[in-house]
N, C-alpha and C positions, 0 to 999 in steps of 0.2 A: 410365390404367385407372380410377382412382377417379372421375375426371370422367365417364366413360362410365356407371359404375354410378349415380352421383347423377343424371345426366340421365335414365337409364332409370326409376328409381324416381319421380322427379318427373313424368315424362311419364305413367306408369301412373296415378299418383294423380289426375292431371287428366283423362286420357282416359276412364277408366271412368265417372265421374259424367256426363261429356258424352254418352257412349253411352246411359246409363240415362235421361238427360233427353230424348234423342231418342225413346227407346222410350215414355216417358210422354207425350210430345206426340202420338205416333201413337195411343196408347190413348185419350187425351182426344178426339182427332178422331173416333175410332170411336164413343165414348160420345155425342158430339153428334149422330151420325147412325148409329144401330145398323143401320138397314136396308142401309147400304152394305156391311156385312159379313155380317149375319145373313140378309138377304133379307126380302121382304115387299112390302107395297103401297107402291109408289114415290110414289103420289099422296098418300095419307094419312100416309105415313111410319110406318105401324104394322106390327107383325109378330105372329106366332102362336107357340105352343109348338112346332109342327112346324118353323117356321123356326129356332128355337133348337136343336132336335135336329140339324138339317141344317147348322148353321154350319160353315164350312170350317176345316180345320186351317191353321196351328198355333194358331189362336185357341182358347182355352177359354172357352165361353159357358155360363152357368148362370143359372137363376132360382131364388132361395131365398125361403123365407117369413120371417116376422118372428122365428122361432126359429132360423134359420140352416140349416134343412133344405133339401136340394136338391129342388126341385120338378121340374126338368127341366134337362138339360145335353146337350152334344154329345160326351160321353166315349165313348159308344157301348158296344161289347162289350168294351172293354179292362177289365182288372181294376180294380175300384173301389178296391182297396187302394193302388194307385199313382196314383190321381187326385189333383189338387191339393187341399190341405186348405183348407177355407173357414172355419177358425176365426177368422182376422182379420176375417171379414165378419159374424160373429154379432152383435156389438154394433151394427154399422152397419145391419143389416137391420131391427132393431126400431125404428129412428129414424123419426119421421114424415116423409112425403114433402114435397116442396115445394109451395107454393101455386100455383094456376093463374095463369099469366101471369108468374110469377117466373122469374128466370134459373135454369137447372138447376144443380144442385150435384153435382160429381164428386169422389170420393175415391180416391186411388191408394194401394194397399197392396201389401206383399210377401207372397208365398205360396211354398209348397214342396210337391212331390209326394212320393210314396212312394219314388221313386228318388233323392231328394236334389236334384232339379233345382229351381232357384229360378225363381219366376215373378213377374211384375209385373202387377197387375190393377187395373182401374178399377171402382169400385162406383157404380152409378146407382140411386138410390132410386126406389121406386114413385111415379109422378107426375112424375118428371123426364124420362120418355121418352114419346113420343106413341103409346101402344098401349092400347086398351080391352079387348083380348082376353087380355092377360097381366097377372096380378096377382103382385106380388112384387118383390124387389130384383134388378136385373140386374147380373151380374158378367161382365166381359170381361177375359181375361188373355192374356199372351204370355210364353213362357219366356225366361229370360235366357241361353239357350244361345248365341244369336247374339252377344250382348255378350261372353260368356266366350270364344267362339271367336275373335271379333275381338281381344280382349285377348291371348289365347294366341298368335295369329298375329303380333300386333304385338311381343310380347315375344320370340318366336322370331326374328323378322326383326331386331329391334333388337339383341338380344344376340349374334346370329350375326354381324351386320354389325360390331357393336362389337368382338367377338372378332377378326374379320378385321382390323379397323383396328388393334387392339392388336398383333396378330402382325406385320402389315406395318410398323407404326410402330416396333416393337422391332427388326425387321430393318433398317429404314432408319436408325434411331438408331445401331445398331451400325456400319453402314457409315459414317455421318457421323462418329461418334466415332473410328472407325478411321482415316478419312481425315484428321480433324483432328489426331489424335495421331501420324500418320505423320511429320510434321516433327519432333515431339518425339523420336520414336524415332531419326530421323536425327541430331538433336542429341546424343542419348545415344551413338549409334554413333561419331559424329565425335569426341566427347569421349574415348571409350575409345581410339580410334586416336591421338588427340593425346597422351593419357597414355602410350601405348605408344611414343611417339617419332616418329610420323609427323606432322611439322609442316606438311606440304603439304596436309593435308586441309582442305576447306572445306564449309560447309553449302550444300545446293542452294538456289537462289533460289525463294522462295515468294511468296504474295500479300503485297505490302509493307504494306498497310493493316491487317493483322491483328496480334494480339499475337505470334503465332509468327513472322510475317514480320519484325516489328521485332526480336524476339529473335535471329533468324537473322542479320539484318544487323549487329546489334551484336556478336554472337559472331564473325562473319567479320571485322569490323574489328579486334576484339581479337586474333584468331588471326593476322591479317596483321601487326599491330604486333609481336606476340610473335615471329612468324617473321622479320620484318625485324630485330628486336633480336638474335635468335639468329644470323642471317646476319652482322649487323654485328659481333657478338662473335667469330664464327669468323673473319671477315675481319680483325678487329683482332688476334686471336691469330696469324693467319697473317702479317700485316704485322710484328708484333713478332718472331716467329721469324725471318722473312726479314731484318728489320732487325738483329737480334742476329747472325745468320749473316753478313750483309754486313759489319757492323762488325768482327766477329772476323776475317773474311777480310782486310779492309783493314788492320787492326792487325797481322795476322800477317806481312805482307810487310816492313814496317820492323823488326819485332822479329827476324825471321829474319836480316835484313841485319846488324843490330847484334850479334846473337849470333854470326853467322859471323865477323865481324871480330874479336870478342872471342876466339873459339876459335883463329883464326889467330895472334893475338898470344900466346895462352897456349902454343901449340905452337911458338912461335919462328919462325914463317914470316915475320913482319914484322921482319926483322933489320937493315933499313936505315932511317935517319931519314926518307927520302923516302916509303918505303912506309907507315911509321907515320903520317906526316902525311896521306897519301892516305886511309888507313883512318879516321883521326879526322875528316877532312872528310866522308867518306861517312856515318860515324856521326852527325855533327852534322846533316847534311841529312835523314837518315831520322828523327832525333829531332825536328827541326823539323816534318817532315811529319806525324809521329805526334802531335805536340802540336797542330798545326792541326786534325787530324782529331778529336782529343778535344775541342777547343774548339767545333768545329762540332756535335759530338754533344751537348755540354752546352747549347749555345744552342738546338738543336732541342728538347731535353728541357724547357728553360724555356719555350719558346714553346708547347709542347704542353700545358703546365699551364693554358693559357687564363687566366692572370692578367691583370688589367686593366693596360694600359700607361699610363705617365704621359704624357699628351698635352697638347699646346699648339698654338697657331696657327702653322702652318708655311707658308712660301711655297715652292712647288715650283720656281720659276724659278731662284733661287740654287742649289738642289740640282742642277738640270740643268746649270747653268753650271759649278759646281765639279766635277761629274763629268766634263764635257768637258775641263776644265783638267787633271784628274788623268789622264785618258786620254792627253792630249798628253805629259804628263810621263813616263808609263810607256812610251809608244810614240812617240818623237820623229819617226820617219820616216813615221808614219801620218797621213793627212789626217783631222782631227777637226773637225767643224763643230757649233757651238752654234746651233741653228735658232731663229728668232723664234717667239714664242708664236702659235699658231694658235687662232682663236676660231670656234666654230660657233654661229650664232644661227638656230635653226629651219632653214629650207631654205637659208639663206645660209651659206657657208663661206668663211673667209679663206684656204683652202688655195691655195697657188701651186705652181708647179713647183719646189719647194724641195728635193726629194731628188735629188741629182746622180747621174748614171749612173756606174757603176764604172769603165769604161775611161777616161773623161776625167779623173777625179780620181786615177786611178792614176798619171798622169804628174806630179802635184803631190806633192812630198815634204815639204811644210810644212803645218802645221795651219791650218784655216780659222779666222780670228778671229771674234769675236762683237761685235755692237753696231755702233758707228759705223765700225769698221775695215772692215766689209763695204762701206760706201757711200763709202769714200775715193776720191780721184781715181785714175784708171787709171794715171797715171804715178807715183804715190807708190811709193817703194821700188824703182823701176826702176833698174837699174845698181848696186844695192848689192851689194858683194862678199860672198860667202859665206865666213865665217871658216873653215869647215872645208875649203873647196876652194881657197882662195886667190883672187887677182885673175884676171879673165878678160881675154883679149886683146881689143884693139879690133876692132870689127866683129862680134864673136861675142857673143850674148846671155849674160848671166850666168845661172847656174842658178836663182838666186832670182828673176830677172826672168822666166825661162821658167815657173817654178812660179806666179809671181804672175799671169801672163797666163792660164795654164790655170785658175787658181783663179777669176779674174774671168770667164772664159768660161763656167764651170760653176757659179759661185757661186749660191746661192739668192737670188732677188730678194725684197726686203721686201714682204710681201703688203699689199694695200690692205684695211685693216680698216674695216668700216662704223662710222659714228658711231652710238652708241646713247645715248639719253637715260635719265635716272634712271627716268622713268615706264615706258619701254619695257622696261628691264632688270628692273624690279620685277615687271612682268607676266610676263616670261620666267622669272624665278626663282620666281615664285609667292608669295613671302613674304620678309620680312626687309628689313633696311637694307643696301644695297650699299656696299662700302667705296670710298674714293676715295684718290687720291694726288696729289702735286704734280709738276709737270714736273721739278723738281730731283731728287726721289726717283727718277723714271723714268730720268733721265739718269745718275744714279749707279748705277742697277741695269742700265743698258743695255737698257731695256724699250721695246718698241714700244707706243705709246699708241693707244687707241681714240678718245679725244677729249681735251678739255681737263682742267684741274685741278678742284678742288672748287668754284671760283668759277664754272665754266662749267656749261652745261646738259648737256654731254657729258663723259664720263670713261672711264677704262680699266676692264677687268674683271680683278680680281686672281686669281692662281692660288693661292688660300689654301685650305688643308685643315686638318683637326684630326688631329694624329698625333704620334708620337714621332719627332723629327727624326733621332736617331741611327739608329734602325731603318730609317727611310725612306732615309737616305743609304746604309746598308749594302745595302738591296735594290737600289738603282740601281747601286751599286758592284759587286755580284755579277753583275748583268746585263752591265755593261760589261766586267768581268773575263773573263766567258765569251766575249764578242765578241772581245776582244784575244787570248784564248788559242786560239781555234779558227778564226780567220780569218787570211789572209795578212797579213804586216806592212805591205804597201803598200795594203791594202784600206781604203777610206774608211769613216768612222764618223760618224753624226750623232746628236745628242741634242737633244730639244726637248720642249715642253709643248703639249698640246692641251686647250682648254677647250670642253666641250660644255654650253652653257647650258641647252637644253631638258632634257637628261638630268641636269644638275647634277652633272657629273663633271669631274675634272681628271686628265689622263693624261700620264705621262712616257713618251716613246717613245725607244727606243734602236734605231737603224737601222744594220744592217751590210750589206755587199755581198759576203759570203763565199759558201760553197757552199750555204747555206740549210739548212733542216730539212725532211725529207720529211713529208708530212701524216700518215702512219701513226705517226710517232714524236713528234709535237708534244705529245701528252698524256703520253707516257712520260717526257719529259725533266724533268718536275717531280717525278718519283718519287725517293725516296731511293736513292742508290748506283746509279742507272741511268746507264749510259754506252753509247753506240753502239759505241765502239771503246775497249776496256779498255787496250790497249797505248798507244794515242795519249793517253788520259787520263793515264796514269802519266807519259808523257813530258812532258806539259804541267803536271803537278802537280795535276791535278784529283782531288777525292775523291768527286764525285758527290753532294755535299750542298748545293752553292751554290744551285741553283734550288729545292731543297726548302726551304731557309731563306727564300728570297724568297716562296715560296707561304705559308709560315707567317706571315711578317711582313704580307703583304697581307691574309691572313685576319684577323689581329688588328686591322687597320685598316678592316675591313668593305669591303675593296676586292678587286681581282682582278688576276691576271696571265695574259696569254695571248701567243701568238706567231702572227704571220701572215707571209706571204711578202712580201718587198720587191718592188715592181714591177720594178725594174731587176735583180733577182736578189739573194738573200740572205734574211735574217730580220729581222723587226721585232718587238721585244718591247715590250709595252704594260703599264705599271703604272697601273691606274686607281683613283683615290681619290674619295670623295664630296666634291663641291665645297662649301666652307664659305660660309654666309651668316650674318648677325649673329645670327639667332635660334637657330642651332645651338650657339652658345657660351653657357655658363651659368656664372656664378661668376667668380672672379678670373682674369685673363689675364696673360701675361708683361709687359704694359705697366703693370700695376698697377690697371687699371680693370675694368669689367664686360666681358663678352665682346663686346658691341656696340662699346664704346669701343675695345677692343683691336683689333677688326677695322678700325675707322675709322683708328686710329693706325698700324696696320701698313703697311709699304710695299707698295704694290700691284705 
């Protein structure tokens, strides 16, 4: 608005002088050729008093003497009182005229009439116009009414248009401001809803490059994180309540049993030593079960504290081999196989048909040996009598021989592992120094080699990871314990290590050939206290915490645990750890040197 006013005043101040200057130019042109307006002889350019009296309107033409008295004019019969005042001309009329041949001299003056109308007049002295019939000073004037009318019209149009622009601009500004502030009102409304407890509210998407758009995006991100945090808090509370309820339920059963036998004893129902012994045996078993459950709960609580574990360089192959030996000891009649380490190098895989099918190994009642025993002569051990069954008659195969033949028929063949140079493996691993080992170390560990020793250009790939060996052994033991508990006694079991060099992972696989796990329950089995069959779990002594402990241990090692279906039927549990290279180890190692030296010194 202020700009329009300033522009109007400035234009008015410039426009009026311009219009007056145009009027002066017109009067000067008439003064140079009075005959063009007054009339007269076009040849001599002279005029008479009659021509002055008959001069056309709106010009005011007058001839005055040297005293300023009007000799003749074209005012006609109109009242003389309202005629233009010639007072400004009096002093000019007494001035001498111009010399013959000299340039005419014109003077422009302002006049006014009796009605208050302003006039602009040009004064031509005697001798400055070519007329020998008129004596006196010639005055030719024009009213400024046209200038004033033009200025009035201009001001009316300008300020009318300016007012329209102001009104339209105000309305448009209001609309723009309202549209601009609409997202802010949405922000306010959403904030009020969020404060009232509606955490699902989100701000509508707006122009992302504006301040409001960026504010909306930031607030939506904040609201999403708050909503996720609240959902996680609710889920944590729900899990805690469910955990407490499940723990209470699990502890109630042995407590009820112990209390029941105590009440029977107090009431005298256990009146015989045999009954007392039986009751004490049941109380002891329930106490052991309750103690194991409490230990599992305490271990889960310690793992949930996310305290840093004491980690060192650990070789997975001995862990897998020891787990297979423990499984053989726990289930002597079950075929248990310690598989050779499988190495994955890009698209090349050392996988062989190493997983035996369940029906074939079901006939073998002895455990599958590891290492060189797999490649022994087919006749080795044939005919050896089974101490548990006595000697076999001639012509009939011994049970051990039958099992050995079945075992040899379905045993895993040692895979052909590609030879990998130090340079190739360094490129595969991406960084770090790769560890080496001697053939003697490999032979002592029963390890299948990729290449030669440290003096050769080819060498083996160690299954070395950084972790807490006790926790890692417990995780593998829990998986194997589940397999032994929930599969038939004659169902085969395999344990092996898989190295995936491109992914830089080392995986312990526990393969069983039992009933398997349905896909819809594979994620649930890692939940605490989850059991598909509660009665069966109690019969086998399971608490529902074993796999939950495995999950917590793997999470503490930046690893993962999952289960897939065994091709021949059953379930394959995979414990995946980050594969160790020398640069991953920092500081002292179990061998007393730096991490890199420790990796080099550790048996591969």
